[in-house]
N, CA, C, O and CB atoms as a CASP TS submission, in Angstrom:
PFRMAT TS
TARGET T0000
AUTHOR 0000-0000-0000
METHOD Language model
MODEL 1
PARENT N/A
ATOM      1  N   MET     1     -91.839  37.803 -15.454  1.00  0.00           N
ATOM      2  CA  MET     1     -90.621  37.468 -16.162  1.00  0.00           C
ATOM      3  C   MET     1     -90.963  36.453 -17.259  1.00  0.00           C
ATOM      4  O   MET     1     -91.768  35.546 -17.047  1.00  0.00           O
ATOM      5  CB  MET     1     -89.540  36.909 -15.184  1.00  0.00           C
ATOM      6  N   SER     2     -90.362  36.610 -18.391  1.00  0.00           N
ATOM      7  CA  SER     2     -90.603  35.675 -19.477  1.00  0.00           C
ATOM      8  C   SER     2     -89.290  35.016 -19.893  1.00  0.00           C
ATOM      9  O   SER     2     -88.202  35.504 -19.589  1.00  0.00           O
ATOM     10  CB  SER     2     -91.260  36.388 -20.676  1.00  0.00           C
ATOM     11  N   ALA     3     -89.425  33.916 -20.585  1.00  0.00           N
ATOM     12  CA  ALA     3     -88.250  33.188 -21.062  1.00  0.00           C
ATOM     13  C   ALA     3     -87.627  33.953 -22.230  1.00  0.00           C
ATOM     14  O   ALA     3     -88.334  34.639 -22.969  1.00  0.00           O
ATOM     15  CB  ALA     3     -88.627  31.734 -21.489  1.00  0.00           C
ATOM     16  N   PRO     4     -86.322  33.840 -22.398  1.00  0.00           N
ATOM     17  CA  PRO     4     -85.681  34.516 -23.527  1.00  0.00           C
ATOM     18  C   PRO     4     -86.095  33.860 -24.845  1.00  0.00           C
ATOM     19  O   PRO     4     -86.416  32.672 -24.868  1.00  0.00           O
ATOM     20  CB  PRO     4     -84.142  34.489 -23.375  1.00  0.00           C
ATOM     21  N   PRO     5     -86.090  34.621 -25.940  1.00  0.00           N
ATOM     22  CA  PRO     5     -86.470  34.044 -27.229  1.00  0.00           C
ATOM     23  C   PRO     5     -85.394  33.107 -27.761  1.00  0.00           C
ATOM     24  O   PRO     5     -84.208  33.293 -27.490  1.00  0.00           O
ATOM     25  CB  PRO     5     -86.742  35.147 -28.243  1.00  0.00           C
ATOM     26  N   GLY     6     -85.811  32.113 -28.510  1.00  0.00           N
ATOM     27  CA  GLY     6     -84.872  31.196 -29.144  1.00  0.00           C
ATOM     28  C   GLY     6     -85.292  29.754 -28.977  1.00  0.00           C
ATOM     29  O   GLY     6     -86.316  29.443 -28.368  1.00  0.00           O
ATOM     30  N   GLU     7     -84.472  28.883 -29.536  1.00  0.00           N
ATOM     31  CA  GLU     7     -84.736  27.445 -29.460  1.00  0.00           C
ATOM     32  C   GLU     7     -84.282  26.916 -28.106  1.00  0.00           C
ATOM     33  O   GLU     7     -83.232  27.296 -27.587  1.00  0.00           O
ATOM     34  CB  GLU     7     -84.019  26.686 -30.611  1.00  0.00           C
ATOM     35  N   VAL     8     -85.097  26.033 -27.551  1.00  0.00           N
ATOM     36  CA  VAL     8     -84.849  25.516 -26.201  1.00  0.00           C
ATOM     37  C   VAL     8     -84.863  23.996 -26.219  1.00  0.00           C
ATOM     38  O   VAL     8     -85.714  23.379 -26.859  1.00  0.00           O
ATOM     39  CB  VAL     8     -85.901  26.053 -25.201  1.00  0.00           C
ATOM     40  N   ALA     9     -83.920  23.404 -25.514  1.00  0.00           N
ATOM     41  CA  ALA     9     -83.946  21.965 -25.247  1.00  0.00           C
ATOM     42  C   ALA     9     -84.516  21.810 -23.844  1.00  0.00           C
ATOM     43  O   ALA     9     -84.133  22.537 -22.928  1.00  0.00           O
ATOM     44  CB  ALA     9     -82.500  21.299 -25.379  1.00  0.00           C
ATOM     45  N   THR    10     -85.425  20.866 -23.680  1.00  0.00           N
ATOM     46  CA  THR    10     -86.074  20.720 -22.382  1.00  0.00           C
ATOM     47  C   THR    10     -86.327  19.250 -22.050  1.00  0.00           C
ATOM     48  O   THR    10     -86.483  18.410 -22.936  1.00  0.00           O
ATOM     49  CB  THR    10     -87.388  21.497 -22.357  1.00  0.00           C
ATOM     50  N   THR    11     -86.364  18.974 -20.773  1.00  0.00           N
ATOM     51  CA  THR    11     -86.729  17.648 -20.286  1.00  0.00           C
ATOM     52  C   THR    11     -87.444  17.830 -18.956  1.00  0.00           C
ATOM     53  O   THR    11     -87.421  18.912 -18.370  1.00  0.00           O
ATOM     54  CB  THR    11     -85.470  16.715 -20.138  1.00  0.00           C
ATOM     55  N   ALA    12     -88.067  16.784 -18.494  1.00  0.00           N
ATOM     56  CA  ALA    12     -88.779  16.846 -17.219  1.00  0.00           C
ATOM     57  C   ALA    12     -88.204  15.816 -16.259  1.00  0.00           C
ATOM     58  O   ALA    12     -87.889  14.688 -16.638  1.00  0.00           O
ATOM     59  CB  ALA    12     -90.295  16.611 -17.421  1.00  0.00           C
ATOM     60  N   HIS    13     -88.076  16.233 -15.012  1.00  0.00           N
ATOM     61  CA  HIS    13     -87.658  15.338 -13.929  1.00  0.00           C
ATOM     62  C   HIS    13     -88.855  15.145 -13.009  1.00  0.00           C
ATOM     63  O   HIS    13     -89.490  16.116 -12.597  1.00  0.00           O
ATOM     64  CB  HIS    13     -86.414  15.914 -13.140  1.00  0.00           C
ATOM     65  N   TYR    14     -89.160  13.900 -12.690  1.00  0.00           N
ATOM     66  CA  TYR    14     -90.210  13.578 -11.719  1.00  0.00           C
ATOM     67  C   TYR    14     -89.547  12.986 -10.497  1.00  0.00           C
ATOM     68  O   TYR    14     -88.826  11.993 -10.598  1.00  0.00           O
ATOM     69  CB  TYR    14     -91.270  12.594 -12.315  1.00  0.00           C
ATOM     70  N   GLY    15     -89.783  13.582  -9.349  1.00  0.00           N
ATOM     71  CA  GLY    15     -89.213  13.071  -8.118  1.00  0.00           C
ATOM     72  C   GLY    15     -88.682  14.188  -7.250  1.00  0.00           C
ATOM     73  O   GLY    15     -88.901  15.369  -7.519  1.00  0.00           O
ATOM     74  N   ASP    16     -87.982  13.795  -6.206  1.00  0.00           N
ATOM     75  CA  ASP    16     -87.411  14.746  -5.266  1.00  0.00           C
ATOM     76  C   ASP    16     -86.450  15.693  -5.982  1.00  0.00           C
ATOM     77  O   ASP    16     -85.766  15.301  -6.927  1.00  0.00           O
ATOM     78  CB  ASP    16     -86.690  14.010  -4.130  1.00  0.00           C
ATOM     79  N   TYR    17     -86.409  16.916  -5.530  1.00  0.00           N
ATOM     80  CA  TYR    17     -85.558  17.922  -6.163  1.00  0.00           C
ATOM     81  C   TYR    17     -84.084  17.547  -6.149  1.00  0.00           C
ATOM     82  O   TYR    17     -83.320  18.026  -6.988  1.00  0.00           O
ATOM     83  CB  TYR    17     -85.741  19.246  -5.479  1.00  0.00           C
ATOM     84  N   SER    18     -83.677  16.712  -5.227  1.00  0.00           N
ATOM     85  CA  SER    18     -82.267  16.318  -5.154  1.00  0.00           C
ATOM     86  C   SER    18     -81.823  15.539  -6.395  1.00  0.00           C
ATOM     87  O   SER    18     -80.624  15.388  -6.630  1.00  0.00           O
ATOM     88  CB  SER    18     -82.025  15.477  -3.904  1.00  0.00           C
ATOM     89  N   GLY    19     -82.774  15.044  -7.189  1.00  0.00           N
ATOM     90  CA  GLY    19     -82.431  14.289  -8.386  1.00  0.00           C
ATOM     91  C   GLY    19     -82.430  15.098  -9.669  1.00  0.00           C
ATOM     92  O   GLY    19     -82.225  14.539 -10.746  1.00  0.00           O
ATOM     93  N   VAL    20     -82.654  16.408  -9.579  1.00  0.00           N
ATOM     94  CA  VAL    20     -82.736  17.248 -10.778  1.00  0.00           C
ATOM     95  C   VAL    20     -81.417  17.268 -11.552  1.00  0.00           C
ATOM     96  O   VAL    20     -81.422  17.495 -12.761  1.00  0.00           O
ATOM     97  CB  VAL    20     -83.132  18.673 -10.395  1.00  0.00           C
ATOM     98  N   ALA    21     -80.314  17.040 -10.893  1.00  0.00           N
ATOM     99  CA  ALA    21     -79.018  17.034 -11.586  1.00  0.00           C
ATOM    100  C   ALA    21     -78.993  16.021 -12.729  1.00  0.00           C
ATOM    101  O   ALA    21     -78.311  16.237 -13.731  1.00  0.00           O
ATOM    102  CB  ALA    21     -77.891  16.726 -10.598  1.00  0.00           C
ATOM    103  N   GLY    22     -79.720  14.931 -12.588  1.00  0.00           N
ATOM    104  CA  GLY    22     -79.789  13.935 -13.651  1.00  0.00           C
ATOM    105  C   GLY    22     -80.434  14.483 -14.913  1.00  0.00           C
ATOM    106  O   GLY    22     -80.044  14.111 -16.020  1.00  0.00           O
ATOM    107  N   ALA    23     -81.423  15.367 -14.758  1.00  0.00           N
ATOM    108  CA  ALA    23     -82.055  15.999 -15.926  1.00  0.00           C
ATOM    109  C   ALA    23     -81.070  16.924 -16.626  1.00  0.00           C
ATOM    110  O   ALA    23     -81.026  16.967 -17.855  1.00  0.00           O
ATOM    111  CB  ALA    23     -83.318  16.786 -15.508  1.00  0.00           C
ATOM    112  N   TYR    24     -80.282  17.662 -15.855  1.00  0.00           N
ATOM    113  CA  TYR    24     -79.250  18.518 -16.451  1.00  0.00           C
ATOM    114  C   TYR    24     -78.229  17.671 -17.212  1.00  0.00           C
ATOM    115  O   TYR    24     -77.823  18.025 -18.318  1.00  0.00           O
ATOM    116  CB  TYR    24     -78.542  19.359 -15.359  1.00  0.00           C
ATOM    117  N   ALA    25     -77.821  16.563 -16.619  1.00  0.00           N
ATOM    118  CA  ALA    25     -76.845  15.678 -17.271  1.00  0.00           C
ATOM    119  C   ALA    25     -77.401  15.111 -18.576  1.00  0.00           C
ATOM    120  O   ALA    25     -76.677  15.005 -19.566  1.00  0.00           O
ATOM    121  CB  ALA    25     -76.448  14.530 -16.328  1.00  0.00           C
ATOM    122  N   ALA    26     -78.678  14.750 -18.577  1.00  0.00           N
ATOM    123  CA  ALA    26     -79.295  14.212 -19.790  1.00  0.00           C
ATOM    124  C   ALA    26     -79.340  15.266 -20.895  1.00  0.00           C
ATOM    125  O   ALA    26     -79.076  14.959 -22.058  1.00  0.00           O
ATOM    126  CB  ALA    26     -80.714  13.701 -19.489  1.00  0.00           C
ATOM    127  N   LEU    27     -79.672  16.504 -20.538  1.00  0.00           N
ATOM    128  CA  LEU    27     -79.686  17.563 -21.544  1.00  0.00           C
ATOM    129  C   LEU    27     -78.285  17.856 -22.067  1.00  0.00           C
ATOM    130  O   LEU    27     -78.102  18.072 -23.265  1.00  0.00           O
ATOM    131  CB  LEU    27     -80.302  18.833 -20.966  1.00  0.00           C
ATOM    132  N   GLU    28     -77.308  17.863 -21.188  1.00  0.00           N
ATOM    133  CA  GLU    28     -75.917  18.079 -21.620  1.00  0.00           C
ATOM    134  C   GLU    28     -75.473  16.982 -22.571  1.00  0.00           C
ATOM    135  O   GLU    28     -74.815  17.259 -23.574  1.00  0.00           O
ATOM    136  CB  GLU    28     -74.971  18.135 -20.406  1.00  0.00           C
ATOM    137  N   GLN    29     -75.825  15.740 -22.265  1.00  0.00           N
ATOM    138  CA  GLN    29     -75.450  14.621 -23.120  1.00  0.00           C
ATOM    139  C   GLN    29     -76.119  14.753 -24.490  1.00  0.00           C
ATOM    140  O   GLN    29     -75.473  14.545 -25.517  1.00  0.00           O
ATOM    141  CB  GLN    29     -75.835  13.282 -22.458  1.00  0.00           C
ATOM    142  N   TRP    30     -77.399  15.094 -24.508  1.00  0.00           N
ATOM    143  CA  TRP    30     -78.096  15.269 -25.785  1.00  0.00           C
ATOM    144  C   TRP    30     -77.467  16.401 -26.586  1.00  0.00           C
ATOM    145  O   TRP    30     -77.178  16.252 -27.774  1.00  0.00           O
ATOM    146  CB  TRP    30     -79.591  15.551 -25.553  1.00  0.00           C
ATOM    147  N   ARG    31     -77.255  17.546 -25.914  1.00  0.00           N
ATOM    148  CA  ARG    31     -76.712  18.729 -26.568  1.00  0.00           C
ATOM    149  C   ARG    31     -75.366  18.438 -27.196  1.00  0.00           C
ATOM    150  O   ARG    31     -75.141  18.776 -28.358  1.00  0.00           O
ATOM    151  CB  ARG    31     -76.587  19.873 -25.580  1.00  0.00           C
ATOM    152  N   ALA    32     -74.477  17.824 -26.457  1.00  0.00           N
ATOM    153  CA  ALA    32     -73.147  17.504 -26.961  1.00  0.00           C
ATOM    154  C   ALA    32     -73.223  16.504 -28.113  1.00  0.00           C
ATOM    155  O   ALA    32     -72.512  16.646 -29.108  1.00  0.00           O
ATOM    156  CB  ALA    32     -72.273  16.947 -25.835  1.00  0.00           C
ATOM    157  N   GLY    33     -74.075  15.502 -27.980  1.00  0.00           N
ATOM    158  CA  GLY    33     -74.213  14.490 -29.023  1.00  0.00           C
ATOM    159  C   GLY    33     -74.815  15.035 -30.299  1.00  0.00           C
ATOM    160  O   GLY    33     -74.545  14.526 -31.387  1.00  0.00           O
ATOM    161  N   ASP    34     -75.634  16.077 -30.169  1.00  0.00           N
ATOM    162  CA  ASP    34     -76.283  16.681 -31.329  1.00  0.00           C
ATOM    163  C   ASP    34     -75.467  17.843 -31.893  1.00  0.00           C
ATOM    164  O   ASP    34     -75.842  18.445 -32.899  1.00  0.00           O
ATOM    165  CB  ASP    34     -77.680  17.161 -30.955  1.00  0.00           C
ATOM    166  N   GLY    35     -74.344  18.152 -31.233  1.00  0.00           N
ATOM    167  CA  GLY    35     -73.487  19.232 -31.702  1.00  0.00           C
ATOM    168  C   GLY    35     -74.041  20.623 -31.455  1.00  0.00           C
ATOM    169  O   GLY    35     -73.641  21.575 -32.126  1.00  0.00           O
ATOM    170  N   ARG    36     -74.947  20.755 -30.513  1.00  0.00           N
ATOM    171  CA  ARG    36     -75.540  22.065 -30.211  1.00  0.00           C
ATOM    172  C   ARG    36     -74.748  22.757 -29.116  1.00  0.00           C
ATOM    173  O   ARG    36     -74.158  22.115 -28.247  1.00  0.00           O
ATOM    174  CB  ARG    36     -77.019  21.917 -29.787  1.00  0.00           C
ATOM    175  N   ARG    37     -74.750  24.081 -29.179  1.00  0.00           N
ATOM    176  CA  ARG    37     -74.035  24.886 -28.194  1.00  0.00           C
ATOM    177  C   ARG    37     -75.041  25.616 -27.308  1.00  0.00           C
ATOM    178  O   ARG    37     -76.056  26.115 -27.795  1.00  0.00           O
ATOM    179  CB  ARG    37     -73.081  25.895 -28.888  1.00  0.00           C
ATOM    180  N   PRO    38     -74.755  25.678 -26.003  1.00  0.00           N
ATOM    181  CA  PRO    38     -75.657  26.404 -25.114  1.00  0.00           C
ATOM    182  C   PRO    38     -75.503  27.912 -25.328  1.00  0.00           C
ATOM    183  O   PRO    38     -74.429  28.394 -25.688  1.00  0.00           O
ATOM    184  CB  PRO    38     -75.381  26.034 -23.635  1.00  0.00           C
ATOM    185  N   ALA    39     -76.581  28.637 -25.101  1.00  0.00           N
ATOM    186  CA  ALA    39     -76.548  30.094 -25.228  1.00  0.00           C
ATOM    187  C   ALA    39     -76.293  30.758 -23.878  1.00  0.00           C
ATOM    188  O   ALA    39     -76.355  31.983 -23.770  1.00  0.00           O
ATOM    189  CB  ALA    39     -77.862  30.606 -25.826  1.00  0.00           C
ATOM    190  N   GLY    40     -76.008  29.966 -22.853  1.00  0.00           N
ATOM    191  CA  GLY    40     -75.634  30.516 -21.555  1.00  0.00           C
ATOM    192  C   GLY    40     -76.786  30.768 -20.599  1.00  0.00           C
ATOM    193  O   GLY    40     -76.573  31.284 -19.502  1.00  0.00           O
ATOM    194  N   VAL    41     -78.001  30.414 -20.990  1.00  0.00           N
ATOM    195  CA  VAL    41     -79.154  30.621 -20.119  1.00  0.00           C
ATOM    196  C   VAL    41     -79.853  29.281 -19.924  1.00  0.00           C
ATOM    197  O   VAL    41     -80.129  28.567 -20.888  1.00  0.00           O
ATOM    198  CB  VAL    41     -80.134  31.686 -20.714  1.00  0.00           C
ATOM    199  N   ASN    42     -80.134  28.952 -18.676  1.00  0.00           N
ATOM    200  CA  ASN    42     -80.952  27.776 -18.395  1.00  0.00           C
ATOM    201  C   ASN    42     -81.873  28.110 -17.229  1.00  0.00           C
ATOM    202  O   ASN    42     -81.605  29.031 -16.458  1.00  0.00           O
ATOM    203  CB  ASN    42     -80.066  26.521 -18.075  1.00  0.00           C
ATOM    204  N   TRP    43     -82.944  27.365 -17.110  1.00  0.00           N
ATOM    205  CA  TRP    43     -83.893  27.631 -16.040  1.00  0.00           C
ATOM    206  C   TRP    43     -84.694  26.378 -15.718  1.00  0.00           C
ATOM    207  O   TRP    43     -84.700  25.402 -16.468  1.00  0.00           O
ATOM    208  CB  TRP    43     -84.830  28.782 -16.423  1.00  0.00           C
ATOM    209  N   GLU    44     -85.368  26.441 -14.579  1.00  0.00           N
ATOM    210  CA  GLU    44     -86.216  25.342 -14.126  1.00  0.00           C
ATOM    211  C   GLU    44     -87.651  25.848 -13.986  1.00  0.00           C
ATOM    212  O   GLU    44     -87.881  27.002 -13.625  1.00  0.00           O
ATOM    213  CB  GLU    44     -85.700  24.754 -12.776  1.00  0.00           C
ATOM    214  N   VAL    45     -88.601  24.979 -14.273  1.00  0.00           N
ATOM    215  CA  VAL    45     -90.017  25.288 -14.115  1.00  0.00           C
ATOM    216  C   VAL    45     -90.581  24.240 -13.166  1.00  0.00           C
ATOM    217  O   VAL    45     -90.550  23.044 -13.457  1.00  0.00           O
ATOM    218  CB  VAL    45     -90.783  25.299 -15.504  1.00  0.00           C
ATOM    219  N   TYR    46     -91.097  24.698 -12.028  1.00  0.00           N
ATOM    220  CA  TYR    46     -91.595  23.793 -10.994  1.00  0.00           C
ATOM    221  C   TYR    46     -93.095  23.576 -11.140  1.00  0.00           C
ATOM    222  O   TYR    46     -93.862  24.529 -11.277  1.00  0.00           O
ATOM    223  CB  TYR    46     -91.274  24.342  -9.599  1.00  0.00           C
ATOM    224  N   GLY    47     -93.498  22.325 -11.110  1.00  0.00           N
ATOM    225  CA  GLY    47     -94.916  21.979 -11.149  1.00  0.00           C
ATOM    226  C   GLY    47     -95.557  22.214  -9.802  1.00  0.00           C
ATOM    227  O   GLY    47     -94.920  22.701  -8.868  1.00  0.00           O
ATOM    228  N   ASP    48     -96.816  21.863  -9.714  1.00  0.00           N
ATOM    229  CA  ASP    48     -97.547  22.019  -8.458  1.00  0.00           C
ATOM    230  C   ASP    48     -96.913  21.166  -7.360  1.00  0.00           C
ATOM    231  O   ASP    48     -96.442  20.056  -7.606  1.00  0.00           O
ATOM    232  CB  ASP    48     -99.028  21.637  -8.643  1.00  0.00           C
ATOM    233  N   TRP    49     -96.914  21.708  -6.159  1.00  0.00           N
ATOM    234  CA  TRP    49     -96.350  20.997  -5.016  1.00  0.00           C
ATOM    235  C   TRP    49     -97.188  19.770  -4.692  1.00  0.00           C
ATOM    236  O   TRP    49     -98.415  19.788  -4.794  1.00  0.00           O
ATOM    237  CB  TRP    49     -96.259  21.921  -3.792  1.00  0.00           C
ATOM    238  N   ASP    50     -96.501  18.708  -4.301  1.00  0.00           N
ATOM    239  CA  ASP    50     -97.168  17.517  -3.808  1.00  0.00           C
ATOM    240  C   ASP    50     -96.344  16.977  -2.656  1.00  0.00           C
ATOM    241  O   ASP    50     -95.116  16.954  -2.734  1.00  0.00           O
ATOM    242  CB  ASP    50     -97.347  16.447  -4.934  1.00  0.00           C
ATOM    243  N   ASP    51     -96.990  16.545  -1.597  1.00  0.00           N
ATOM    244  CA  ASP    51     -96.267  15.978  -0.457  1.00  0.00           C
ATOM    245  C   ASP    51     -95.530  14.698  -0.837  1.00  0.00           C
ATOM    246  O   ASP    51     -94.560  14.320  -0.181  1.00  0.00           O
ATOM    247  CB  ASP    51     -97.230  15.697   0.693  1.00  0.00           C
ATOM    248  N   ASP    52     -95.986  14.034  -1.892  1.00  0.00           N
ATOM    249  CA  ASP    52     -95.324  12.828  -2.390  1.00  0.00           C
ATOM    250  C   ASP    52     -94.245  13.247  -3.386  1.00  0.00           C
ATOM    251  O   ASP    52     -94.574  13.705  -4.480  1.00  0.00           O
ATOM    252  CB  ASP    52     -96.351  11.845  -3.054  1.00  0.00           C
ATOM    253  N   PRO    53     -92.960  13.102  -3.035  1.00  0.00           N
ATOM    254  CA  PRO    53     -91.885  13.539  -3.938  1.00  0.00           C
ATOM    255  C   PRO    53     -91.958  12.910  -5.330  1.00  0.00           C
ATOM    256  O   PRO    53     -91.531  13.531  -6.304  1.00  0.00           O
ATOM    257  CB  PRO    53     -90.549  13.216  -3.324  1.00  0.00           C
ATOM    258  N   ALA    54     -92.482  11.707  -5.441  1.00  0.00           N
ATOM    259  CA  ALA    54     -92.560  11.042  -6.749  1.00  0.00           C
ATOM    260  C   ALA    54     -93.497  11.772  -7.707  1.00  0.00           C
ATOM    261  O   ALA    54     -93.422  11.567  -8.919  1.00  0.00           O
ATOM    262  CB  ALA    54     -93.024   9.599  -6.578  1.00  0.00           C
ATOM    263  N   LYS    55     -94.374  12.618  -7.182  1.00  0.00           N
ATOM    264  CA  LYS    55     -95.332  13.339  -8.014  1.00  0.00           C
ATOM    265  C   LYS    55     -94.893  14.766  -8.340  1.00  0.00           C
ATOM    266  O   LYS    55     -95.621  15.502  -9.006  1.00  0.00           O
ATOM    267  CB  LYS    55     -96.668  13.373  -7.328  1.00  0.00           C
ATOM    268  N   ARG    56     -93.721  15.153  -7.881  1.00  0.00           N
ATOM    269  CA  ARG    56     -93.216  16.499  -8.167  1.00  0.00           C
ATOM    270  C   ARG    56     -92.558  16.524  -9.545  1.00  0.00           C
ATOM    271  O   ARG    56     -91.750  15.655  -9.874  1.00  0.00           O
ATOM    272  CB  ARG    56     -92.208  16.954  -7.075  1.00  0.00           C
ATOM    273  N   ARG    57     -92.913  17.528 -10.345  1.00  0.00           N
ATOM    274  CA  ARG    57     -92.365  17.663 -11.694  1.00  0.00           C
ATOM    275  C   ARG    57     -91.529  18.930 -11.767  1.00  0.00           C
ATOM    276  O   ARG    57     -91.968  20.002 -11.352  1.00  0.00           O
ATOM    277  CB  ARG    57     -93.495  17.689 -12.760  1.00  0.00           C
ATOM    278  N   THR    58     -90.320  18.796 -12.298  1.00  0.00           N
ATOM    279  CA  THR    58     -89.457  19.933 -12.535  1.00  0.00           C
ATOM    280  C   THR    58     -89.033  19.909 -13.995  1.00  0.00           C
ATOM    281  O   THR    58     -88.412  18.947 -14.448  1.00  0.00           O
ATOM    282  CB  THR    58     -88.224  19.917 -11.587  1.00  0.00           C
ATOM    283  N   GLY    59     -89.362  20.951 -14.725  1.00  0.00           N
ATOM    284  CA  GLY    59     -88.908  21.086 -16.102  1.00  0.00           C
ATOM    285  C   GLY    59     -87.546  21.769 -16.102  1.00  0.00           C
ATOM    286  O   GLY    59     -87.344  22.756 -15.396  1.00  0.00           O
ATOM    287  N   VAL    60     -86.613  21.246 -16.893  1.00  0.00           N
ATOM    288  CA  VAL    60     -85.286  21.835 -17.016  1.00  0.00           C
ATOM    289  C   VAL    60     -85.125  22.274 -18.470  1.00  0.00           C
ATOM    290  O   VAL    60     -85.362  21.493 -19.392  1.00  0.00           O
ATOM    291  CB  VAL    60     -84.151  20.819 -16.584  1.00  0.00           C
ATOM    292  N   CYS    61     -84.721  23.529 -18.667  1.00  0.00           N
ATOM    293  CA  CYS    61     -84.651  24.117 -19.999  1.00  0.00           C
ATOM    294  C   CYS    61     -83.290  24.739 -20.256  1.00  0.00           C
ATOM    295  O   CYS    61     -82.737  25.421 -19.393  1.00  0.00           O
ATOM    296  CB  CYS    61     -85.742  25.159 -20.176  1.00  0.00           C
ATOM    297  N   PHE    62     -82.751  24.501 -21.453  1.00  0.00           N
ATOM    298  CA  PHE    62     -81.506  25.120 -21.903  1.00  0.00           C
ATOM    299  C   PHE    62     -81.810  25.943 -23.139  1.00  0.00           C
ATOM    300  O   PHE    62     -82.373  25.418 -24.099  1.00  0.00           O
ATOM    301  CB  PHE    62     -80.404  24.050 -22.196  1.00  0.00           C
ATOM    302  N   LEU    63     -81.457  27.209 -23.141  1.00  0.00           N
ATOM    303  CA  LEU    63     -81.508  28.004 -24.357  1.00  0.00           C
ATOM    304  C   LEU    63     -80.322  27.608 -25.223  1.00  0.00           C
ATOM    305  O   LEU    63     -79.206  27.466 -24.724  1.00  0.00           O
ATOM    306  CB  LEU    63     -81.497  29.536 -24.042  1.00  0.00           C
ATOM    307  N   LEU    64     -80.560  27.430 -26.515  1.00  0.00           N
ATOM    308  CA  LEU    64     -79.513  26.979 -27.436  1.00  0.00           C
ATOM    309  C   LEU    64     -79.129  28.105 -28.395  1.00  0.00           C
ATOM    310  O   LEU    64     -79.965  28.930 -28.761  1.00  0.00           O
ATOM    311  CB  LEU    64     -79.981  25.736 -28.227  1.00  0.00           C
ATOM    312  N   GLU    65     -77.857  28.129 -28.797  1.00  0.00           N
ATOM    313  CA  GLU    65     -77.452  29.017 -29.866  1.00  0.00           C
ATOM    314  C   GLU    65     -78.107  28.536 -31.151  1.00  0.00           C
ATOM    315  O   GLU    65     -78.411  27.349 -31.275  1.00  0.00           O
ATOM    316  CB  GLU    65     -75.902  29.070 -30.005  1.00  0.00           C
ATOM    317  N   PRO    66     -78.330  29.421 -32.100  1.00  0.00           N
ATOM    318  CA  PRO    66     -78.936  28.978 -33.370  1.00  0.00           C
ATOM    319  C   PRO    66     -78.135  27.848 -33.991  1.00  0.00           C
ATOM    320  O   PRO    66     -76.906  27.843 -33.933  1.00  0.00           O
ATOM    321  CB  PRO    66     -79.038  30.150 -34.362  1.00  0.00           C
ATOM    322  N   ALA    67     -78.833  26.894 -34.581  1.00  0.00           N
ATOM    323  CA  ALA    67     -78.182  25.745 -35.227  1.00  0.00           C
ATOM    324  C   ALA    67     -77.422  26.212 -36.458  1.00  0.00           C
ATOM    325  O   ALA    67     -77.862  27.104 -37.183  1.00  0.00           O
ATOM    326  CB  ALA    67     -79.224  24.660 -35.614  1.00  0.00           C
ATOM    327  N   ALA    68     -76.266  25.587 -36.678  1.00  0.00           N
ATOM    328  CA  ALA    68     -75.483  25.879 -37.883  1.00  0.00           C
ATOM    329  C   ALA    68     -76.275  25.424 -39.096  1.00  0.00           C
ATOM    330  O   ALA    68     -76.920  24.376 -39.074  1.00  0.00           O
ATOM    331  CB  ALA    68     -74.084  25.180 -37.838  1.00  0.00           C
ATOM    332  N   ARG    69     -76.223  26.190 -40.112  1.00  0.00           N
ATOM    333  CA  ARG    69     -76.967  25.844 -41.347  1.00  0.00           C
ATOM    334  C   ARG    69     -76.031  25.487 -42.453  1.00  0.00           C
ATOM    335  O   ARG    69     -76.472  25.171 -43.558  1.00  0.00           O
ATOM    336  CB  ARG    69     -77.862  26.993 -41.794  1.00  0.00           C
TER
END
């Protein structure tokens, strides 16, 4: 499976998966502040597993509608 084409806003969360909601909130805040609209697709990319939750990386990605010109 591949990611859909287009511009993507992304951030990384380090820590237990229960805290990933904060990464979504940060992207939503950035998107709204920058006047960008979501294209309706988002996904997560999980890093290598580690028994230490502080070392777990989760990438959060939002596909964006094309920017107004």
